[in-house]
All heavy atoms as TSV, in Angstrom:
chain	resi	resn	atom	element	x	y	z
A	1	MET	N	N	-0.086	-11.359	2.491
A	1	MET	CA	C	0.906	-10.334	2.860
A	1	MET	C	C	0.430	-8.974	2.327
A	1	MET	O	O	1.011	-8.374	1.538
A	1	MET	CB	C	2.213	-10.681	2.369
A	1	MET	CG	C	3.308	-9.863	2.993
A	1	MET	SD	S	3.612	-10.359	4.636
A	1	MET	CE	C	5.077	-9.788	4.992
A	2	ILE	N	N	-0.806	-8.576	2.777
A	2	ILE	CA	C	-1.390	-7.336	2.326
A	2	ILE	C	C	-0.535	-6.213	2.814
A	2	ILE	O	O	-0.481	-5.136	2.167
A	2	ILE	CB	C	-2.875	-7.270	2.949
A	2	ILE	CG1	C	-3.729	-8.330	2.327
A	2	ILE	CG2	C	-3.425	-5.828	2.677
A	2	ILE	CD1	C	-5.098	-8.336	2.865
A	3	ALA	N	N	0.044	-6.268	3.996
A	3	ALA	CA	C	0.888	-5.229	4.562
A	3	ALA	C	C	2.061	-4.820	3.601
A	3	ALA	O	O	2.395	-3.680	3.387
A	3	ALA	CB	C	1.520	-5.571	5.858
A	4	ALA	N	N	2.604	-5.840	3.040
A	4	ALA	CA	C	3.677	-5.584	2.052
A	4	ALA	C	C	3.264	-4.826	0.845
A	4	ALA	O	O	4.010	-4.001	0.326
A	4	ALA	CB	C	4.409	-6.990	1.619
A	5	ALA	N	N	2.057	-5.283	0.330
A	5	ALA	CA	C	1.507	-4.591	-0.835
A	5	ALA	C	C	1.211	-3.154	-0.532
A	5	ALA	O	O	1.521	-2.179	-1.299
A	5	ALA	CB	C	0.291	-5.261	-1.360
A	6	VAL	N	N	0.651	-2.870	0.608
A	6	VAL	CA	C	0.238	-1.474	0.931
A	6	VAL	C	C	1.527	-0.598	1.207
A	6	VAL	O	O	1.647	0.453	0.726
A	6	VAL	CB	C	-0.593	-1.502	2.294
A	6	VAL	CG1	C	-0.813	-0.065	2.757
A	6	VAL	CG2	C	-1.982	-2.060	1.914
A	7	ILE	N	N	2.511	-1.208	1.829
A	7	ILE	CA	C	3.733	-0.372	2.073
A	7	ILE	C	C	4.531	-0.294	0.747
A	7	ILE	O	O	5.129	0.660	0.556
A	7	ILE	CB	C	4.621	-1.082	3.132
A	7	ILE	CG1	C	3.991	-1.020	4.470
A	7	ILE	CG2	C	6.021	-0.685	3.182
A	7	ILE	CD1	C	4.640	-1.650	5.587
A	8	GLY	N	N	4.304	-1.214	-0.198
A	8	GLY	CA	C	4.925	-1.043	-1.486
A	8	GLY	C	C	4.303	0.018	-2.399
A	8	GLY	O	O	4.716	0.250	-3.466
A	9	GLY	N	N	3.150	0.542	-1.977
A	9	GLY	CA	C	2.521	1.510	-2.726
A	9	GLY	C	C	1.035	1.195	-3.313
A	9	GLY	O	O	0.533	2.027	-4.045
A	10	THR	N	N	0.558	0.017	-3.160
A	10	THR	CA	C	-0.749	-0.280	-3.572
A	10	THR	C	C	-1.790	0.252	-2.723
A	10	THR	O	O	-1.691	0.150	-1.464
A	10	THR	CB	C	-0.963	-1.767	-3.656
A	10	THR	OG1	O	0.051	-2.331	-4.495
A	10	THR	CG2	C	-2.273	-2.179	-4.269
A	11	SER	N	N	-2.777	0.984	-3.216
A	11	SER	CA	C	-3.790	1.620	-2.414
A	11	SER	C	C	-4.876	0.551	-1.958
A	11	SER	O	O	-5.343	-0.310	-2.798
A	11	SER	CB	C	-4.495	2.685	-3.249
A	11	SER	OG	O	-5.586	3.302	-2.437
A	12	LEU	N	N	-5.346	0.681	-0.725
A	12	LEU	CA	C	-6.392	-0.166	-0.268
A	12	LEU	C	C	-7.733	0.226	-0.959
A	12	LEU	O	O	-8.707	-0.548	-0.827
A	12	LEU	CB	C	-6.520	-0.074	1.237
A	12	LEU	CG	C	-5.364	-0.856	1.984
A	12	LEU	CD1	C	-5.633	-0.723	3.491
A	12	LEU	CD2	C	-5.410	-2.336	1.647
A	13	ALA	N	N	-7.792	1.462	-1.362
A	13	ALA	CA	C	-9.111	1.931	-1.923
A	13	ALA	C	C	-9.188	1.523	-3.419
A	13	ALA	O	O	-10.126	1.886	-4.116
A	13	ALA	CB	C	-9.125	3.535	-1.863
A	14	GLY	N	N	-8.308	0.667	-3.850
A	14	GLY	CA	C	-8.281	0.235	-5.213
A	14	GLY	C	C	-7.356	1.017	-6.006
A	14	GLY	O	O	-7.376	2.248	-5.994
A	15	GLY	N	N	-6.444	0.415	-6.582
A	15	GLY	CA	C	-5.386	1.184	-7.260
A	15	GLY	C	C	-4.383	0.165	-7.946
A	15	GLY	O	O	-4.614	-1.146	-7.757
A	16	ILE	N	N	-3.505	0.643	-8.560
A	16	ILE	CA	C	-2.544	-0.256	-9.315
A	16	ILE	C	C	-1.224	-0.053	-8.594
A	16	ILE	O	O	-0.695	1.057	-8.392
A	16	ILE	CB	C	-2.420	0.345	-10.857
A	16	ILE	CG1	C	-3.774	0.186	-11.498
A	16	ILE	CG2	C	-1.333	-0.455	-11.562
A	16	ILE	CD1	C	-3.789	0.713	-12.857
A	17	GLY	N	N	-0.624	-1.141	-8.346
A	17	GLY	CA	C	0.661	-1.252	-7.647
A	17	GLY	C	C	1.710	-1.891	-8.669
A	17	GLY	O	O	1.355	-2.328	-9.701
A	18	THR	N	N	2.949	-1.899	-8.237
A	18	THR	CA	C	3.894	-2.571	-9.074
A	18	THR	C	C	4.472	-3.658	-8.301
A	18	THR	O	O	4.429	-3.803	-7.116
A	18	THR	CB	C	5.071	-1.533	-9.379
A	18	THR	OG1	O	5.619	-1.122	-8.137
A	18	THR	CG2	C	4.500	-0.224	-10.070
A	19	ILE	N	N	5.121	-4.579	-9.162
A	19	ILE	CA	C	5.736	-5.793	-8.556
A	19	ILE	C	C	6.935	-5.263	-7.695
A	19	ILE	O	O	7.157	-5.787	-6.599
A	19	ILE	CB	C	6.078	-6.737	-9.647
A	19	ILE	CG1	C	4.869	-7.346	-10.276
A	19	ILE	CG2	C	7.050	-7.900	-9.011
A	19	ILE	CD1	C	5.178	-8.223	-11.435
A	20	PHE	N	N	7.673	-4.346	-8.192
A	20	PHE	CA	C	8.853	-3.946	-7.544
A	20	PHE	C	C	8.429	-3.247	-6.155
A	20	PHE	O	O	9.068	-3.463	-5.145
A	20	PHE	CB	C	9.552	-2.784	-8.317
A	20	PHE	CG	C	10.771	-2.150	-7.670
A	20	PHE	CD1	C	11.918	-2.915	-7.551
A	20	PHE	CD2	C	10.767	-0.902	-7.147
A	20	PHE	CE1	C	13.012	-2.484	-6.838
A	20	PHE	CE2	C	11.876	-0.371	-6.514
A	20	PHE	CZ	C	12.983	-1.131	-6.370
A	21	GLY	N	N	7.362	-2.489	-6.161
A	21	GLY	CA	C	6.867	-2.002	-4.845
A	21	GLY	C	C	6.403	-3.060	-3.873
A	21	GLY	O	O	6.801	-2.845	-2.710
A	22	ALA	N	N	5.828	-4.023	-4.375
A	22	ALA	CA	C	5.390	-5.120	-3.513
A	22	ALA	C	C	6.558	-5.897	-2.793
A	22	ALA	O	O	6.642	-6.198	-1.745
A	22	ALA	CB	C	4.417	-6.078	-4.094
A	23	ILE	N	N	7.529	-6.123	-3.715
A	23	ILE	CA	C	8.803	-6.835	-3.259
A	23	ILE	C	C	9.485	-5.913	-2.283
A	23	ILE	O	O	10.029	-6.366	-1.142
A	23	ILE	CB	C	9.629	-7.143	-4.469
A	23	ILE	CG1	C	8.959	-8.198	-5.321
A	23	ILE	CG2	C	11.055	-7.630	-3.933
A	23	ILE	CD1	C	9.627	-8.559	-6.534
A	24	LEU	N	N	9.514	-4.623	-2.501
A	24	LEU	CA	C	10.226	-3.695	-1.638
A	24	LEU	C	C	9.498	-3.650	-0.309
A	24	LEU	O	O	10.111	-3.616	0.709
A	24	LEU	CB	C	10.255	-2.316	-2.214
A	24	LEU	CG	C	11.186	-1.233	-1.548
A	24	LEU	CD1	C	12.654	-1.745	-1.572
A	24	LEU	CD2	C	11.058	0.128	-2.291
A	25	GLY	N	N	8.233	-3.651	-0.325
A	25	GLY	CA	C	7.324	-3.637	0.891
A	25	GLY	C	C	7.568	-4.898	1.678
A	25	GLY	O	O	7.632	-4.942	2.965
A	26	ALA	N	N	7.620	-6.139	0.989
A	26	ALA	CA	C	7.825	-7.351	1.631
A	26	ALA	C	C	9.238	-7.330	2.319
A	26	ALA	O	O	9.458	-7.814	3.452
A	26	ALA	CB	C	7.608	-8.544	0.654
A	27	LEU	N	N	10.181	-6.837	1.649
A	27	LEU	CA	C	11.644	-6.777	2.159
A	27	LEU	C	C	11.616	-5.907	3.397
A	27	LEU	O	O	12.285	-6.235	4.340
A	27	LEU	CB	C	12.496	-6.276	1.057
A	27	LEU	CG	C	13.997	-6.208	1.412
A	27	LEU	CD1	C	14.521	-7.516	1.686
A	27	LEU	CD2	C	14.789	-5.440	0.384
A	28	LEU	N	N	10.943	-4.765	3.335
A	28	LEU	CA	C	10.917	-3.818	4.481
A	28	LEU	C	C	10.280	-4.536	5.726
A	28	LEU	O	O	10.755	-4.447	6.785
A	28	LEU	CB	C	10.157	-2.572	4.162
A	28	LEU	CG	C	10.002	-1.519	5.365
A	28	LEU	CD1	C	11.379	-0.926	5.657
A	28	LEU	CD2	C	9.005	-0.561	4.949
A	29	MET	N	N	9.045	-5.187	5.505
A	29	MET	CA	C	8.320	-5.861	6.635
A	29	MET	C	C	9.213	-7.000	7.176
A	29	MET	O	O	9.284	-7.222	8.327
A	29	MET	CB	C	6.969	-6.376	6.055
A	29	MET	CG	C	6.037	-5.283	5.644
A	29	MET	SD	S	5.663	-4.167	6.989
A	29	MET	CE	C	4.628	-5.306	8.024
A	30	GLN	N	N	9.811	-7.804	6.310
A	30	GLN	CA	C	10.645	-8.899	6.755
A	30	GLN	C	C	11.784	-8.338	7.590
A	30	GLN	O	O	12.268	-8.995	8.575
A	30	GLN	CB	C	11.078	-9.817	5.643
A	30	GLN	CG	C	11.540	-11.052	6.144
A	30	GLN	CD	C	10.684	-11.945	7.073
A	30	GLN	OE1	O	9.501	-12.013	6.712
A	30	GLN	NE2	N	11.140	-12.452	8.102
A	31	SER	N	N	12.416	-7.302	7.045
A	31	SER	CA	C	13.582	-6.759	7.813
A	31	SER	C	C	13.239	-6.214	9.074
A	31	SER	O	O	13.931	-6.415	10.172
A	31	SER	CB	C	14.252	-5.565	6.924
A	31	SER	OG	O	14.681	-6.080	5.690
A	32	LEU	N	N	12.066	-5.602	9.185
A	32	LEU	CA	C	11.624	-5.113	10.428
A	32	LEU	C	C	11.293	-6.259	11.401
A	32	LEU	O	O	11.801	-6.173	12.702
A	32	LEU	CB	C	10.324	-4.230	10.298
A	32	LEU	CG	C	9.657	-3.497	11.376
A	32	LEU	CD1	C	10.610	-2.501	11.922
A	32	LEU	CD2	C	8.358	-2.987	10.975
A	33	GLN	N	N	10.590	-7.227	11.020
A	33	GLN	CA	C	10.451	-8.436	11.785
A	33	GLN	C	C	11.660	-9.155	12.282
A	33	GLN	O	O	11.767	-9.537	13.391
A	33	GLN	CB	C	9.393	-9.365	11.190
A	33	GLN	CG	C	7.963	-8.803	11.059
A	33	GLN	CD	C	7.056	-9.673	10.344
A	33	GLN	OE1	O	7.441	-10.701	9.742
A	33	GLN	NE2	N	5.762	-9.343	10.522
A	34	SER	N	N	12.610	-9.395	11.354
A	34	SER	CA	C	13.800	-10.138	11.608
A	34	SER	C	C	14.728	-9.342	12.601
A	34	SER	O	O	15.270	-9.896	13.508
A	34	SER	CB	C	14.560	-10.412	10.375
A	34	SER	OG	O	13.819	-11.287	9.500
A	35	GLY	N	N	14.733	-8.036	12.381
A	35	GLY	CA	C	15.632	-7.208	13.186
A	35	GLY	C	C	15.024	-7.166	14.641
A	35	GLY	O	O	15.736	-7.217	15.606
A	36	MET	N	N	13.680	-7.119	14.741
A	36	MET	CA	C	13.137	-7.098	16.146
A	36	MET	C	C	13.307	-8.442	16.829
A	36	MET	O	O	13.516	-8.549	18.035
A	36	MET	CB	C	11.707	-6.650	16.089
A	36	MET	CG	C	11.610	-5.142	15.737
A	36	MET	SD	S	10.031	-4.499	15.530
A	36	MET	CE	C	9.312	-4.571	17.207
A	37	ALA	N	N	13.222	-9.594	16.006
A	37	ALA	CA	C	13.581	-10.860	16.567
A	37	ALA	C	C	14.987	-11.019	17.048
A	37	ALA	O	O	15.207	-11.680	18.114
A	37	ALA	CB	C	13.234	-11.923	15.579
A	38	LEU	N	N	15.942	-10.411	16.267
A	38	LEU	CA	C	17.299	-10.474	16.688
A	38	LEU	C	C	17.602	-9.743	18.032
A	38	LEU	O	O	18.482	-9.985	18.756
A	38	LEU	CB	C	18.243	-10.011	15.557
A	38	LEU	CG	C	18.450	-10.857	14.383
A	38	LEU	CD1	C	19.200	-10.187	13.275
A	38	LEU	CD2	C	19.247	-12.106	14.849
A	39	LEU	N	N	16.807	-8.664	18.159
A	39	LEU	CA	C	16.810	-7.755	19.428
A	39	LEU	C	C	16.083	-8.387	20.551
A	39	LEU	O	O	16.003	-7.762	21.584
A	39	LEU	CB	C	16.393	-6.409	19.060
A	39	LEU	CG	C	17.257	-5.517	18.200
A	39	LEU	CD1	C	16.647	-4.318	17.859
A	39	LEU	CD2	C	18.606	-5.404	18.791
A	40	ASN	N	N	15.459	-9.570	20.437
A	40	ASN	CA	C	14.667	-10.271	21.377
A	40	ASN	C	C	13.459	-9.388	21.862
A	40	ASN	O	O	13.175	-9.471	23.015
A	40	ASN	CB	C	15.641	-10.662	22.529
A	40	ASN	CG	C	16.526	-11.809	22.201
A	40	ASN	OD1	O	16.227	-12.625	21.380
A	40	ASN	ND2	N	17.706	-11.716	22.825
A	41	VAL	N	N	12.869	-8.798	21.013
A	41	VAL	CA	C	11.726	-7.956	21.185
A	41	VAL	C	C	10.522	-8.995	21.365
A	41	VAL	O	O	10.354	-9.871	20.517
A	41	VAL	CB	C	11.468	-6.831	20.196
A	41	VAL	CG1	C	10.105	-6.158	20.419
A	41	VAL	CG2	C	12.595	-5.857	20.133
A	42	ASP	N	N	9.679	-8.826	22.282
A	42	ASP	CA	C	8.566	-9.636	22.512
A	42	ASP	C	C	7.667	-9.551	21.276
A	42	ASP	O	O	7.473	-8.639	20.581
A	42	ASP	CB	C	7.738	-9.114	23.744
A	42	ASP	CG	C	6.608	-10.129	24.136
A	42	ASP	OD1	O	6.951	-11.350	24.009
A	42	ASP	OD2	O	5.699	-9.643	24.681
A	43	SER	N	N	6.988	-10.751	20.960
A	43	SER	CA	C	6.301	-10.879	19.745
A	43	SER	C	C	5.047	-9.886	19.788
A	43	SER	O	O	4.564	-9.434	18.624
A	43	SER	CB	C	5.802	-12.357	19.485
A	43	SER	OG	O	4.901	-12.714	20.601
A	44	ALA	N	N	4.519	-9.696	20.913
A	44	ALA	CA	C	3.351	-8.697	21.025
A	44	ALA	C	C	3.776	-7.370	20.536
A	44	ALA	O	O	3.109	-6.611	19.787
A	44	ALA	CB	C	2.825	-8.677	22.354
A	45	TYR	N	N	4.954	-6.890	20.994
A	45	TYR	CA	C	5.459	-5.593	20.575
A	45	TYR	C	C	5.826	-5.563	18.997
A	45	TYR	O	O	5.682	-4.496	18.481
A	45	TYR	CB	C	6.692	-5.143	21.479
A	45	TYR	CG	C	6.310	-5.003	22.879
A	45	TYR	CD1	C	6.906	-5.735	23.910
A	45	TYR	CD2	C	5.413	-3.994	23.179
A	45	TYR	CE1	C	6.499	-5.488	25.223
A	45	TYR	CE2	C	4.972	-3.776	24.583
A	45	TYR	CZ	C	5.612	-4.517	25.519
A	45	TYR	OH	O	5.269	-4.303	26.758
A	46	THR	N	N	6.298	-6.662	18.508
A	46	THR	CA	C	6.609	-6.810	17.159
A	46	THR	C	C	5.340	-6.584	16.358
A	46	THR	O	O	5.367	-5.830	15.370
A	46	THR	CB	C	7.327	-8.025	16.809
A	46	THR	OG1	O	8.485	-8.252	17.625
A	46	THR	CG2	C	7.619	-8.192	15.361
A	47	ASN	N	N	4.421	-7.179	16.725
A	47	ASN	CA	C	2.986	-7.056	16.012
A	47	ASN	C	C	2.508	-5.565	16.128
A	47	ASN	O	O	1.918	-5.051	15.163
A	47	ASN	CB	C	1.958	-8.037	16.565
A	47	ASN	CG	C	2.265	-9.452	16.196
A	47	ASN	OD1	O	2.967	-9.672	15.214
A	47	ASN	ND2	N	1.742	-10.411	17.008
A	48	ILE	N	N	2.716	-4.967	17.286
A	48	ILE	CA	C	2.246	-3.626	17.408
A	48	ILE	C	C	3.043	-2.633	16.506
A	48	ILE	O	O	2.519	-1.854	15.806
A	48	ILE	CB	C	2.451	-3.152	18.894
A	48	ILE	CG1	C	1.424	-3.837	19.723
A	48	ILE	CG2	C	2.284	-1.601	19.052
A	48	ILE	CD1	C	1.542	-3.622	21.225
A	49	VAL	N	N	4.346	-2.839	16.416
A	49	VAL	CA	C	5.240	-1.998	15.612
A	49	VAL	C	C	4.873	-2.259	14.008
A	49	VAL	O	O	4.613	-1.256	13.277
A	49	VAL	CB	C	6.647	-2.343	15.861
A	49	VAL	CG1	C	7.577	-1.664	14.721
A	49	VAL	CG2	C	7.097	-1.846	17.120
A	50	VAL	N	N	4.557	-3.474	13.695
A	50	VAL	CA	C	4.246	-3.792	12.314
A	50	VAL	C	C	2.876	-3.075	12.042
A	50	VAL	O	O	2.649	-2.627	10.992
A	50	VAL	CB	C	4.124	-5.293	12.073
A	50	VAL	CG1	C	3.510	-5.611	10.770
A	50	VAL	CG2	C	5.556	-5.848	12.106
A	51	GLY	N	N	1.957	-3.129	12.955
A	51	GLY	CA	C	0.655	-2.518	12.860
A	51	GLY	C	C	0.716	-1.064	12.613
A	51	GLY	O	O	0.096	-0.396	11.858
A	52	VAL	N	N	1.588	-0.395	13.500
A	52	VAL	CA	C	1.755	0.955	13.399
A	52	VAL	C	C	2.385	1.441	12.056
A	52	VAL	O	O	1.976	2.403	11.409
A	52	VAL	CB	C	2.689	1.512	14.546
A	52	VAL	CG1	C	3.195	2.924	14.367
A	52	VAL	CG2	C	1.954	1.435	15.768
A	53	VAL	N	N	3.322	0.598	11.593
A	53	VAL	CA	C	3.884	0.909	10.270
A	53	VAL	C	C	2.987	0.815	9.116
A	53	VAL	O	O	2.711	1.589	8.212
A	53	VAL	CB	C	5.113	-0.024	9.950
A	53	VAL	CG1	C	5.588	0.038	8.536
A	53	VAL	CG2	C	6.326	0.334	10.874
A	54	LEU	N	N	2.071	-0.240	9.284
A	54	LEU	CA	C	0.871	-0.437	8.244
A	54	LEU	C	C	-0.025	0.803	8.364
A	54	LEU	O	O	-0.441	1.307	7.338
A	54	LEU	CB	C	0.193	-1.641	8.496
A	54	LEU	CG	C	-0.936	-2.072	7.586
A	54	LEU	CD1	C	-0.369	-2.097	6.071
A	54	LEU	CD2	C	-1.525	-3.389	7.992
A	55	VAL	N	N	-0.527	1.191	9.495
A	55	VAL	CA	C	-1.391	2.298	9.653
A	55	VAL	C	C	-0.818	3.570	9.069
A	55	VAL	O	O	-1.452	4.353	8.410
A	55	VAL	CB	C	-1.795	2.488	11.131
A	55	VAL	CG1	C	-2.521	3.841	11.380
A	55	VAL	CG2	C	-2.740	1.368	11.587
A	56	PHE	N	N	0.566	3.803	9.331
A	56	PHE	CA	C	1.154	5.003	8.830
A	56	PHE	C	C	1.281	4.879	7.178
A	56	PHE	O	O	1.027	5.980	6.574
A	56	PHE	CB	C	2.662	4.976	9.371
A	56	PHE	CG	C	3.482	6.183	8.781
A	56	PHE	CD1	C	3.109	7.492	9.332
A	56	PHE	CD2	C	4.364	6.003	7.932
A	56	PHE	CE1	C	3.795	8.573	8.894
A	56	PHE	CE2	C	5.145	7.058	7.447
A	56	PHE	CZ	C	4.835	8.346	7.901
A	57	ALA	N	N	1.472	3.779	6.790
A	57	ALA	CA	C	1.443	3.586	5.230
A	57	ALA	C	C	0.085	3.943	4.658
A	57	ALA	O	O	-0.052	4.604	3.622
A	57	ALA	CB	C	1.885	2.127	4.804
A	58	VAL	N	N	-0.961	3.569	5.273
A	58	VAL	CA	C	-2.302	3.821	4.793
A	58	VAL	C	C	-2.579	5.267	4.990
A	58	VAL	O	O	-3.173	5.964	4.066
A	58	VAL	CB	C	-3.350	2.961	5.558
A	58	VAL	CG1	C	-4.721	3.440	5.299
A	58	VAL	CG2	C	-3.257	1.415	5.281
A	59	PHE	N	N	-2.125	5.883	6.130
A	59	PHE	CA	C	-2.340	7.355	6.290
A	59	PHE	C	C	-1.632	8.152	5.225
A	59	PHE	O	O	-2.200	9.082	4.661
A	59	PHE	CB	C	-1.807	7.719	7.700
A	59	PHE	CG	C	-1.890	9.154	8.049
A	59	PHE	CD1	C	-3.054	9.758	8.285
A	59	PHE	CD2	C	-0.730	9.868	7.972
A	59	PHE	CE1	C	-3.124	11.113	8.519
A	59	PHE	CE2	C	-0.787	11.222	8.380
A	59	PHE	CZ	C	-2.047	11.878	8.592
A	60	VAL	N	N	-0.483	7.806	4.918
A	60	VAL	CA	C	0.314	8.476	3.859
A	60	VAL	C	C	-0.347	8.345	2.515
A	60	VAL	O	O	-0.460	9.309	1.749
A	60	VAL	CB	C	1.817	7.987	3.721
A	60	VAL	CG1	C	2.481	8.538	2.626
A	60	VAL	CG2	C	2.577	8.488	5.038
A	61	ASP	N	N	-0.827	7.159	2.215
A	61	ASP	CA	C	-1.605	6.889	0.977
A	61	ASP	C	C	-2.812	7.745	0.900
A	61	ASP	O	O	-3.145	8.295	-0.194
A	61	ASP	CB	C	-1.939	5.410	0.909
A	61	ASP	CG	C	-2.733	5.032	-0.403
A	61	ASP	OD1	O	-2.208	5.375	-1.439
A	61	ASP	OD2	O	-3.812	4.588	-0.246
A	62	GLN	N	N	-3.573	7.837	1.981
A	62	GLN	CA	C	-4.752	8.631	1.998
A	62	GLN	C	C	-4.496	10.206	1.754
A	62	GLN	O	O	-5.099	10.856	0.915
A	62	GLN	CB	C	-5.567	8.544	3.230
A	62	GLN	CG	C	-6.199	7.246	3.491
A	62	GLN	CD	C	-7.159	6.942	2.457
A	62	GLN	OE1	O	-8.035	7.776	2.201
A	62	GLN	NE2	N	-7.221	5.708	1.855
A	63	ILE	N	N	-3.430	10.610	2.382
A	63	ILE	CA	C	-2.953	12.006	2.103
A	63	ILE	C	C	-2.597	12.167	0.673
A	63	ILE	O	O	-2.918	13.234	-0.004
A	63	ILE	CB	C	-1.909	12.397	3.016
A	63	ILE	CG1	C	-2.314	12.378	4.454
A	63	ILE	CG2	C	-1.187	13.715	2.692
A	63	ILE	CD1	C	-2.056	13.447	5.334
A	64	TYR	N	N	-1.799	11.262	0.124
A	64	TYR	CA	C	-1.395	11.332	-1.316
A	64	TYR	C	C	-2.564	11.333	-2.220
A	64	TYR	O	O	-2.667	12.165	-3.194
A	64	TYR	CB	C	-0.437	10.238	-1.639
A	64	TYR	CG	C	-0.002	10.185	-3.109
A	64	TYR	CD1	C	0.944	11.103	-3.511
A	64	TYR	CD2	C	-0.488	9.245	-3.946
A	64	TYR	CE1	C	1.282	11.143	-4.859
A	64	TYR	CE2	C	-0.199	9.229	-5.165
A	64	TYR	CZ	C	0.736	10.159	-5.669
A	64	TYR	OH	O	1.171	10.198	-7.107
A	65	ARG	N	N	-3.572	10.517	-1.919
A	65	ARG	CA	C	-4.695	10.375	-2.839
A	65	ARG	C	C	-5.559	11.635	-2.799
A	65	ARG	O	O	-6.121	11.971	-3.863
A	65	ARG	CB	C	-5.625	9.201	-2.417
A	65	ARG	CG	C	-4.886	7.840	-2.541
A	65	ARG	CD	C	-4.702	7.425	-3.924
A	65	ARG	NE	N	-3.935	6.139	-3.965
A	65	ARG	CZ	C	-3.280	5.732	-4.971
A	65	ARG	NH1	N	-3.307	6.375	-6.097
A	65	ARG	NH2	N	-2.550	4.583	-4.879
A	66	ARG	N	N	-5.656	12.324	-1.644
A	66	ARG	CA	C	-6.400	13.605	-1.577
A	66	ARG	C	C	-5.707	14.696	-2.361
A	66	ARG	O	O	-6.413	15.486	-2.940
A	66	ARG	CB	C	-6.661	13.964	-0.117
A	66	ARG	CG	C	-7.537	13.141	0.587
A	66	ARG	CD	C	-7.747	13.593	2.023
A	66	ARG	NE	N	-8.635	12.667	2.735
A	66	ARG	CZ	C	-8.535	12.448	3.973
A	66	ARG	NH1	N	-7.809	13.214	4.727
A	66	ARG	NH2	N	-9.401	11.603	4.660
A	67	ARG	N	N	-4.404	14.663	-2.288
A	67	ARG	CA	C	-3.686	15.733	-3.064
A	67	ARG	C	C	-3.679	15.535	-4.584
A	67	ARG	O	O	-3.702	16.554	-5.234
A	67	ARG	CB	C	-2.319	15.781	-2.559
A	67	ARG	CG	C	-2.076	16.405	-1.131
A	67	ARG	CD	C	-0.710	16.702	-0.980
A	67	ARG	NE	N	-0.692	17.511	0.361
A	67	ARG	CZ	C	0.429	18.049	0.747
A	67	ARG	NH1	N	1.503	17.955	0.083
A	67	ARG	NH2	N	0.384	18.690	1.877
A	68	VAL	N	N	-3.832	14.304	-5.009
A	68	VAL	CA	C	-3.752	14.040	-6.379
A	68	VAL	C	C	-5.083	14.418	-7.083
A	68	VAL	O	O	-5.151	14.947	-8.200
A	68	VAL	CB	C	-3.379	12.543	-6.714
A	68	VAL	CG1	C	-3.665	12.176	-8.159
A	68	VAL	CG2	C	-1.972	12.350	-6.315
A	69	LYS	N	N	-6.206	14.207	-6.464
A	69	LYS	CA	C	-7.533	14.475	-6.894
A	69	LYS	C	C	-7.718	15.970	-7.116
A	69	LYS	O	O	-7.457	16.929	-7.044
A	69	LYS	CB	C	-8.591	14.012	-5.922
A	69	LYS	CG	C	-8.730	12.531	-6.001
A	69	LYS	CD	C	-9.955	12.131	-5.280
A	69	LYS	CE	C	-10.256	10.681	-5.484
A	69	LYS	NZ	N	-11.323	10.205	-4.718
């Protein structure tokens, strides 16, 4: 569940994350998937939405890392 760790705040470029952040990321990802399943969204679209959320999280992480340096 790399997506949960990234959404929880762990950087893919190497970094330190927190357990709370990873749990929060996993909760967000599972809520997103369960909500879309309840709405009878096709699994292909569910995967696309999860991918977009993951790409957005990586994008925000990259912007944050550039500003901190």
